[in-house]
N, C-alpha and C positions, 0 to 999 in steps of 0.2 A: 622516163619517169618523172623528170623535172616538170615537163608540161602537164602531166597527170595531177601532181601535187598542186601546181598552180590553180588548175581547174577545180580541183577538189576544195582548196582553200576558198576560192571564189564561191563555190557552193555553199560551203560552210558559213562563210561570213554573211551570206545572203539569207540564211534561214531566219534570223530574228525579224527581217523585213516582212516575213509571212504574216506577222500579227496584223499588218495593215489590211489583210484581207479577212473580213468577218466571216465566221462560219454560218452559212446560210442553209435554211431547210424550206421544204415545200409548205406552202400554206394549204392545209387541208380544211375543206368546207365541211362543217359538221360540229357535232358537240364534242368529238373526241379532242379535237385540236383545242377548243376553248377549255376544256376540262384540263388539258396539260397546262394550258397558260395560266389557269387560275392558281397553280401551284407556286408560281413565281410572284403573285400579287402580294402587296404589303398589307400586313395585318392592321386592324384597327387599333388606334391608340387606347391607352387605359381610360383617358377622359371620354372618348367616344362610347366606351362601353359602360360609363358611369362609375368607373373605379379609379380612386385617386390615391390609393394607399401604395402604389408601386414607386419604388425608388428610380429616379431617372438614371439613365446609363450615362457614363462618362462621355464627354464630348468626343473622346478618341474613337467611340464606336461609329461617329457619324463624320467621316472626314470630309468636310467641305470648307469653303472659305470663311464662312460665318462662325463655325465652331471650332475650327482647328487649322492650324497653320502647316500641318503635316500634309505631304503628298499622299493621295489614295494609294493604298498597296495594290499590286496586281490582282491579288484575290478579290479585293473589293470591286475592283474595276470589272473582272470577270463575272462576278455575280450580278452587278448592275446591267451588264449588256448581254447576259446569257439568254438565249432563246429557247423555248421548249423543244425538246428532242422529238423528232418526227414520229408521228403515230403509227405510220407504216413499218417502222422498225422497233416498235415497242410491243411486247406480248402481253398476254393477260395477267402475267405475273409481275409486270412492271419491269422486266428486264429490257434494257436498252442495247441494241445490237450495233455496235460501231466497229466491229472487226469482221471483215470479210476475207474468205479464203477461196481463192479461184484455181481450180485445176487447169492447166494449159495444155495438157498432153496426157494420152494414156500410155505413151511409150516409156520404156525404162531400159537403161543399159545394165541393170542388175536384176536377179531373181530372188530376192529376199523371201526366206521360208514362211515369215509371217505376214507377207503382204501379198504375194503371188501365188496362186496355185501352181503345183509342179508342173502340171501339164500346159501352163501358160494362160493366156486369156484371148478370147476372139475381139480384135480390135474393131472399133467402130468405123464405118466408111467415112472417109474424110469429109463428105457433105454433111454428115450429121454433127460434126465437131464445131465449135465455136471458132469463127475466124478471129483474127487479131482486132480488126474494127468492131466486132461485136464485143469482144472483151473489153476494149478501151471504152466503148458506150456504156456498157454495164457498170463498169468501174466508175465512170463519171456520174451516172444516175445514182448509184448507191452513196457517193461521196456527197452529192447534193442534198441527201437526206440525213447526213451526219456521221457516215462512216469515216474514221480517222485513220484506219490502219488496214492495209491490203497485204495479204500474203500469197504469193504465187507458188503452186505445189504441182503435183504430176500424180501418177507417173514421175519422171524425172524431168523438171522444167528446163534444165540446161541443155537437153538434146533438142529442143524446139529451136529452129535455125534462126528465128526473128526474135529471139528472147531479149536481146539488148534494145532494139528499136521499140519493142512492146513496153519494156521497163521505161523507156525514156517518156513515151505517150502517157503512162500511167503516172510517172513521177511529176508530169507537168500538172496534175490535179492538186498539187500543193497550193495552187492559187485559190482552190475552192475549199481547202481545209484538210486535205491529207496530210498526216503527220509522218506515217511510217510506211515504208514499202520493204517488204521482207521476202524472204526465199527460204523454202524447205528444199533440201537437196541432199543427194548421197556423196557428193563432193568429188565424184570421178572426173567430171570435166571443169569444175568450178574455178580452179586456178587459171584457166586459160582465158576466162571471161570476166573475171572479177573486177579488174581495174574499170573497164568501161561500165560495168554494172554500177560501181560506186559514183562514177560520174553521172549516171541516169537517176541516182537518188537512192540507192540501195541502203538501207539502214540496219537490216538485221538478217542473220542466217541462222537457221536451225539445220544442223548437219547430222544425219543418220549415220551412226557408227556403232555396231553391236559388239564388237571385239577388237582387242589391240594385238591379237595373234594373227599374222598374215595367212596361215594355214586354216585357222578357224574361219577367217573371212571368207575364204573360197567355199567353205562347207555352208555358211549360213546365207550367202549371196548367190551361190552357185556361179560365181565369176570370179576373175582376177581383178585387182584394182586397188589393194590396200594402199600401196605407196602413193598413188595419185591423191587418195583421200587425205593421207597425212600431209601431202604437199599443199593441198587446199587450206587446210587448218593452218599451216605455217604461214601461208600467204595472207591470210586474214590477219594473223597477229603481226605480220611485217608491216602491213598497210595501216593497222591500227596505231602502231608506234609513230607513224607519220601523220597521224590525225585523222584517218579515215572514219573512225567512230561507228565501226559495224559491231552490233551486239551478237556475240557468238554463243550459241547453245549446242552442245553435242546431246543428242538424243540417242539413248540406248534401250532397247527393248530386252528386258531380262527374262530368260527362260530357265526353269530349273533344269539342271544337268546338262545345259547347252553352254551357257556363257555366265552363270551365276558366280563362279570362281573368280571373275574378273572384275568384280565390284570395287575392290580396293585399289587395283591399278587405275581404274577410271577415276575414282576420287583424286588420287594422286596427280593426275593431269593437271590439276588446278594448283599444285603446290607452288609453282614458280610462274604460272601463266593465268591470266585473268578469263579462264573458261569456266563456264557453267556447265556441268554434266547433268542431265536430267534422265533419271532411271524411269522407264515406262512399264507399267504391269502389262503383261501379255494379254492381248485382247482378242475376242472371236470375230472373224470375218469369213465371208464365203471362201472356201478353198484353203484355208490356212491350217486345218486340222487342229484347231484348238483344243486343249485338254487342261482341265482344271488342275490337275497334278503338275502340270508344267509351269503354272502360274506362281511366281514368287511375289507375295504381298510387300507393300512398302514397309510394313513393320518388320517383317523378316529381314529386309534390306537394311533397315536402320539398325537392327541388332548386330548384323554383320560389321557395319561400318563402326558402330560404338566399341565393338570389341578391340578394334585397332586404334580408334580415336575417341576415346571416352568424353572428351571436352567437345565434341560436335554440338553445335548450338543453333538454335531456330533463328531464322531471319524473318522479319515482318514482310508479309506478302501484300501485293496489291489486290483489291477485292475481286479483280477479274483474272488474277493468275490461275493458270491450269495446275501449277505445280506448287508443292509445299517446299520451301527453300530452307537449306541449312548451310553453315559453314564451319570449317575447320579452323580455329583460331591459328593466325600466322600464314594461311594459305591465301593466295591471290584469287583463286577461283571460289566457286560455290557449287553446291549438291542440291539438286531438286528431285521430287517424286511426283510423277503423273499417276494418280491413284484412281483411275477410271472405274476399276473393277471393285475396289474394296471400300472406297470412300469417294463418292462422286461429288463433283462441284458444279452440279446442274444449277444450284440456286443463284449463281452469279454468272451464269454463261451469257457472254455477249458476242458469240460467233455464228456466222452464217457461212454456208458453203454453196459454191456453184461448181458443178461437175464439169468435165471437158465438153460434154455433149449438151451443156446449157441448162441442166436442171438444178433447180434450188432445193438444197437439203437444209432444214433448220436444225437437225440434230445428227451428229455423226453415226450414232446408233440407231436412229430411226430409218425405216424403210420407206417413208412417205416422201415423195418428189413431186416437184411441179415444174414444167417446162417454161423457161423463159425465152429460149431460142425461138420456138415456134410463134410467139407473140411478136417478137422483134422482126422475124422474117415475113410477117403477113404484108408489110408495104413493099415486099419484093417478091410477091407472088410464091413465097415459100422457099426461095433459093437463098443459099448463103450470101451474105453482105460483104462485098470488097470494099477498098478504098473508095473506089470511084462511086459505088452506090451509096455508101455512107455519106460522101459530100454531097451527093445528088439529093438524098433525103434530109441531109442537114441534122443528122443525128446528134453530133456533139453540140451544136447549136441549141438544140432542144434541151439537151442535158444541162447545159450551162444556164439556160432559161429557168430550169427547175431550181438551180442553185441560187439564182438571184431573186426569184419570184417573191420570196418573203420580204425582201427589202423594198421591191417596187410595187407590189401588189399585181393583181391579175390571175388569170388561170393557167394552168399547166396545159400543154397540148394533149389532145386525145390519146395518142400512142402511148406517151409516158404515164398518163393516168391510168390505163389499163394495166401496165406494167406495174405500177405501184400498188394498184389494187390487188393484183395476183400476189405480189410479195407480201403485201399487208395481211391477206387472209391466210397465207402460209405461216406467217410468223405468229398470228393469233392462235392458230392450231398447235403451236409448240407445247409440248407437255411439261409438267413440272420437273419431272426428271425422267432419265432413260430407265429401260427395263433393268431388272436384276440379273445378276450373273447367270442364273438358271435359265431364264427366259432368252438372254442374248445368245446363248450356246446355240439354240435351236431357231433363232429368229433368221428369216431370209433377209439378206442384205447383199449389198455389192461386195466384191473383193476390195480390200483397201486400196488397190492401185487404181480402181475405177471410181473411187470416191475422191481421192486426193489427200494427201498425208498432212 
């Protein structure tokens, strides 16, 4: 443990040095790039516009050696050095997608009723799934365009045998601008792999837990494992006391007549622990037998909580947050609501998804997908790319080049240009918002386990 803490402290102490690496994006040839760049140009002065009646701003607005002795603020420096966000990851509603979720397996060690059909799913042949080198390559390419947060999902990502070295490779992308490396998990196996994951750069865990009753847990997941999940939660809290800095969120899908009576016990998890519990409205996916009568709206959940804790208060949310966050005064933890069904947050969506078989989904509820896997494998005659082939094709070098090209000038390689154009076209087709509740119920889509949580 001592060795772990030393290495963790070393990692933590090195994080500020990441500012030395400027975030770089691909230079796109065309008007779209110039248009984005124009948003950052300096406006004409009043004198240039023939207007002299504007009062001059105080010198403190212009921190430089001539007008002020104050050191420029970090915010000012960031604004001065900011680069236009990649046009490939910006949709027609000017939403900038800097958050990528990658499903790294279809397999899971639970069978949750809202996620997997009772009869199970037909797993894809291994050759159709993304290999680890392909996942790292795609991660590097997206980071080169401005993605700062990557979340690994499943299935259950911890069942993948090479999950730790995979995370280490993705964690190395901090040199190109990656800031957060997160995991969505059911927690069954997490406690056994958590320490090396933190060393690899893990910064956040979303842990799925829908009941605090061990017997109800077996009913909802069709498997045992409640004690293992609680052990993982305790392990995260223990490591955080030692400085691990893992953002822990417990996700609970609320279903009327199934686990809605446990809302208050979940809230009270945060009384003495810094846990954010997020209640999720029950959503329809293929095979989960969704029924509107089973869906409990977040307004109904709020009412339940306020009956017990009337002082529950709203917390200011970040513009890209998927949840509406609250807190009970005196509690260490917080409470959030993911309101996909009754109050969508599509207007500020910054998320893209890659399925385990290599398809890009621009919306969780959309059924439109485009294959990135097939384009990557063109250079290998359509075959999966292993580490030796990745090195031979110099995939990571090409992705790094895309990350540097805005600084050095030049053109991105043809393979990366084709991939980015495919990604850009898919992002541009993203709709303003997903379909309504009635349409979603009847829309053909993958089971949740095949999309990635």
